[in-house]
N, C-alpha and C positions, 0 to 999 in steps of 0.2 A: 564917391567920384562918379560923375556921369561920363560914360564912354560912348562917344558918338563917332560918326565917320571922320569928322575933321580931327579929332583927337588921335584916332588910329593912323590917319594919313600923316600927321605931324610926327608921330612916334616912328613910323616906318621911314620917313624921310631923314630923320635925325639919327636913328640908331641902325637902320638897315645897311647903310654904307659901312659903318664900323664892323657890323656882323660879316658882311661879304669880304672885307679886307682881312679880317681874322681868319675866315675860312680859307681864303686864298693863301695866306701865310702858312696855315697848318698843312695844306696840301703840298706847298713848296718845300717845307721842312721835311715832310714825310718822304717826298720824292728824292731829296738830296741827302737824306740821312745815310751815313757811311755803311751801316749794317744792312741796308736794303740793296746795296749794289749787286750782290750775288743774285738776289731774287729778280731784279730787273734785267740783269745780263742773261739769266736763264730764260726769261720770258722773251727777250729779244732774239735769242737763238732758237727758240722752240719752234718757230714757224719753218725753220729749215731742217728740222730733225727727220721728217718723213719725205720720201722721194715722191712727191705728188706732182703729177703732170696733167695738163689739160687733155681731155679726151680719153682718159683711162677709165 
């Protein structure tokens, strides 16, 4: 099989979209998975843990 530029462009155009959709779905599932709620809530509150003020 001869792999040239046009073959790679055709492959990227046809399968690249499906690859990106699958990656986005994976990230969405990871972010909304119920067992990750504690981790994300802790990260959300962690910026307020220290009393950091400008100019100190």
